[in-house]
C-alpha atoms as one frame of an Amber mdcrd trajectory, in Angstrom:
protein
 -82.857  19.261 -26.217 -83.776  16.147 -24.225 -81.253  13.619 -22.954 -82.571
  11.026 -25.416 -82.062  13.392 -28.348 -78.533  14.195 -27.202 -77.685  10.495
 -26.941 -79.165   9.906 -30.393 -76.759  12.515 -31.783 -73.845  10.679 -30.200
 -75.002   7.374 -31.645 -75.344   8.862 -35.151 -71.827  10.303 -34.982 -70.362
   6.959 -33.937 -72.263   4.514 -36.152 -70.778   5.771 -39.444 -67.500   4.084
 -38.541 -69.145   0.820 -39.677 -69.392   2.073 -43.278 -65.722   1.437 -44.035
 -65.337  -1.835 -42.142 -66.552  -4.212 -44.931 -63.368  -3.261 -46.831 -61.590
  -5.554 -44.389 -63.043  -8.578 -46.212 -61.765  -7.512 -49.628 -59.439 -10.215
 -50.910 -56.672  -9.148 -53.243 -53.249 -10.493 -54.157 -52.312  -7.207 -55.824
 -49.398  -5.898 -53.763 -49.768  -2.423 -55.226 -53.377  -2.167 -54.095 -52.486
  -3.369 -50.623 -49.668  -0.817 -50.432 -52.007   1.970 -51.550 -54.665   1.019
 -48.979 -52.115   0.825 -46.158 -50.577   4.174 -47.127 -53.987   5.861 -47.344
 -54.852   4.584 -43.873 -51.549   6.030 -42.655 -52.469   9.412 -44.108 -55.865
   9.350 -42.398 -54.250   8.497 -39.051 -51.611  11.198 -39.556 -54.435  13.709
 -39.918 -56.133  12.276 -36.830 -52.925  12.680 -34.825 -52.793  16.355 -35.753
 -56.524  16.749 -35.044 -56.320  15.043 -31.649 -53.250  16.888 -30.407 -54.422
  20.291 -31.646 -57.712  19.897 -29.751 -55.852  18.681 -26.668 -53.467  21.648
 -26.741 -56.218  24.296 -27.069 -57.397  24.235 -23.408 -53.788  23.977 -22.224
 -52.840  27.114 -24.148 -55.984  28.869 -22.907 -55.033  28.089 -19.296 -51.497
  29.378 -19.920 -52.850  32.635 -21.356 -55.173  33.025 -18.379 -52.314  32.426
 -15.949 -50.100  35.015 -17.685 -52.943  37.553 -17.777 -53.727  36.984 -14.128
 -57.262  35.785 -14.832 -56.411  32.187 -13.979 -54.078  30.191 -11.779 -50.811
  28.487 -12.684 -52.007  25.342 -10.962 -54.632  24.762 -13.649 -52.047  25.125
 -16.395 -49.623  22.742 -14.689 -52.424  20.231 -14.176 -53.583  20.315 -17.801
 -50.098  20.184 -19.306 -49.285  17.247 -17.014 -52.390  15.431 -18.226 -51.404
  16.106 -21.828 -47.799  14.950 -21.522 -48.612  12.094 -19.180 -51.496  10.800
 -21.299 -49.467  10.747 -24.514 -46.500   9.125 -22.819 -48.598   6.583 -20.926
 -50.564   5.302 -23.924 -47.533   5.307 -26.254 -45.179   3.433 -23.935 -47.904
   1.084 -22.662 -48.434  -0.113 -26.228 -44.682  -0.446 -26.802 -44.259  -2.669
 -23.745 -47.462  -4.570 -24.521 -46.136  -5.369 -27.988 -42.850  -6.610 -26.511
 -44.730  -8.788 -24.024 -46.936 -10.190 -26.784 -43.908 -10.999 -28.938 -42.231
 -12.899 -26.097 -45.475 -14.726 -25.329 -45.823 -15.854 -28.938 -42.293 -17.220
 -28.845 -43.109 -19.366 -25.778 -46.598 -20.564 -26.614 -47.937 -22.490 -29.574
 -49.770 -20.993 -32.532 -52.947 -21.066 -30.451 -51.862 -17.760 -28.925 -51.568
 -16.186 -32.378 -55.102 -16.631 -33.627 -55.044 -13.056 -34.937 -52.843 -12.150
 -37.874 -50.403  -9.259 -37.559 -52.789  -7.142 -39.616 -55.726  -8.001 -37.348
 -53.731  -7.170 -34.220 -52.762  -3.816 -35.711 -56.415  -3.201 -36.619 -57.402
  -3.742 -32.961 -54.797  -1.193 -31.852 -56.018   1.321 -34.451 -59.626   0.815
 -33.328 -58.579   1.365 -29.694 -56.803   4.626 -30.499 -59.710   5.862 -32.563
 -62.125   4.824 -29.805 -60.294   7.049 -27.318 -60.402   9.864 -29.839 -64.108
   9.343 -30.431 -64.821   9.356 -26.699 -63.407  12.889 -26.588 -65.543  13.811
 -29.610 -68.599  12.478 -27.792 -67.733  14.679 -24.825 -67.788  17.706 -27.130
 -71.192  16.738 -28.542 -72.708  16.131 -25.116 -71.304  19.312 -23.586 -72.504
  21.473 -26.499 -76.012  20.043 -26.476 -76.362  20.161 -22.690 -75.328  23.829
 -22.622 -78.093  24.720 -25.103 -75.842  25.111 -28.158 -78.002  22.816 -30.280
 -76.792  24.095 -33.659 -73.155  23.559 -32.645 -73.939  20.031 -31.444 -75.573
  19.172 -34.788 -72.607  20.589 -36.702 -70.251  18.495 -34.575 -72.318  15.385
 -35.271 -72.141  15.991 -39.044 -68.384  16.547 -38.941 -67.624  13.642 -36.637
 -69.868  11.327 -38.666 -67.851  12.195 -41.794 -64.589  11.604 -39.933 -65.777
   8.274 -38.564 -66.729   7.072 -42.035 -63.087   7.439 -43.115 -61.782   6.037
 -39.827 -63.560   2.724 -40.422 -61.504   2.251 -43.564 -58.342   3.194 -41.682
 -59.017   0.477 -39.098 -59.299  -2.422 -41.546 -56.658  -1.377 -44.106 -53.876
  -3.439 -42.433 -55.980  -6.589 -42.979 -56.326  -6.149 -46.749 -55.371  -9.422
 -48.382 -55.522 -11.474 -45.181 -56.454 -15.099 -45.796 -58.877 -16.105 -44.486
 -60.555 -12.692 -44.350 -61.706 -11.348 -40.975 -65.129 -12.565 -39.919 -68.134
 -10.261 -39.837 -68.226 -10.728 -36.060 -64.625  -9.544 -35.763 -65.394  -6.495
 -37.914 -68.420  -5.787 -35.740 -66.171  -5.910 -32.684 -63.762  -3.439 -34.278
 -66.660  -1.098 -34.991 -67.853  -1.278 -31.406 -64.333  -0.574 -30.076 -63.906
   2.412 -32.384 -67.434   3.821 -32.569 -69.242   3.058 -29.302 -67.058   5.432
 -27.222 -68.664   8.343 -29.115 -71.987   7.397 -27.539 -70.529   6.968 -24.048
 -68.599  10.225 -24.367 -71.852  11.981 -25.263 -73.539  10.361 -22.258 -70.862
  11.681 -19.909 -70.501  15.037 -21.679 -74.138  15.983 -21.204 -73.866  15.350
 -17.474 -70.422  16.715 -16.688 -68.290  19.380 -18.393 -64.549  18.983 -17.820
 -61.575  20.285 -19.816 -59.323  17.999 -17.807 -61.263  14.881 -18.828 -61.252
  15.937 -22.476 -57.497  16.627 -22.450 -56.806  13.293 -20.756 -58.696  11.214
 -23.328 -57.331  13.202 -26.264 -53.815  12.690 -24.919 -54.364   8.941 -24.532
 -55.717   8.839 -28.082 -52.741  10.822 -29.375 -50.218   8.444 -27.864 -51.964
   5.333 -29.164 -52.381   6.786 -32.671 -48.696   7.766 -32.690 -47.743   4.176
 -31.858 -49.947   2.807 -34.627 -48.440   5.291 -37.084 -44.952   4.021 -36.268
 -46.125   0.464 -36.941 -47.817   1.394 -40.214 -44.739   3.258 -41.411 -42.761
   0.033 -40.986 -45.431  -1.868 -42.929 -45.392   0.711 -45.735 -41.603   0.666
 -45.942 -41.660  -3.109 -46.411 -43.716  -2.731 -49.614 -40.691  -1.009 -51.215
 -42.963   1.149 -53.402 -41.996   4.629 -52.284 -43.814   6.711 -54.956 -47.059
   4.731 -54.625 -46.935   4.775 -50.823 -46.272   8.521 -50.823 -49.228   9.183
 -53.131 -51.446   6.992 -50.949 -50.353   8.782 -47.788 -51.036  12.124 -49.457
 -54.479  10.872 -50.482 -55.264   9.892 -46.894 -54.220  13.336 -45.671 -56.410
  15.017 -48.281 -59.349  12.815 -47.276 -58.865  13.627 -43.594 -58.478  17.362
 -44.040 -61.273  17.378 -46.624 -63.806  16.111 -44.112 -62.483  18.658 -41.623
 -63.015  21.464 -44.158 -66.587  20.254 -44.726 -67.150  20.503 -40.961 -65.734
  24.046 -40.958 -67.915  25.041 -43.922 -71.092  23.681 -42.343 -70.227  25.345
 -39.053 -69.421  28.641 -40.720
């Protein structure tokens, strides 16, 4: 498979994130619908957190097994587990302190500093976390294709494209009901933040195979998604519609795992 074909696969996997973004311009005053959309996005991100961390842990556990068996060194295990813990902690706490700084800045400066609504700011954070996740997915595509495993690379593209289609909706859900609605240019920017890293991950993955790099980006994605989940849980609690929110969260989980099962079926 040529480099151009490999990069095309990465682009296909990333571009589907744009499919869900137009939902960000849906205007509704129905609080129940907004609660359902927010809860469903939370369920999708909860699945993504599990997906990200499980993939990040796999090479760490493999290095631990190799060290115990004597087929690998303990230094590799310590290095990978440090990347995992450090990446999650770094991205999570960086966003916590950034949010505190932003809050203080808003209190000092005029409304000019708050051009983005709270929902739009949360959407940017979600897109950033998903972008880190998608960079790691791109690495997997590029590494598979470059090593001659063409069928695996195509299966990964199909699965990641399905995931990205749902992730686009998860990005814009916090902006449902915003007035005025987000501009098309802003939605385009969110898509680039969330989807373009798949392409760049594929570009790097075809040239350089590295478990450490994959673990690092998955860990950074895990920490940022965890932060966003904490924020969305606060948003969902404010709706005071516990049964509806719970059903929406369950629906998001089903949607996330459903696309994962499709990937497993195609790959099987």
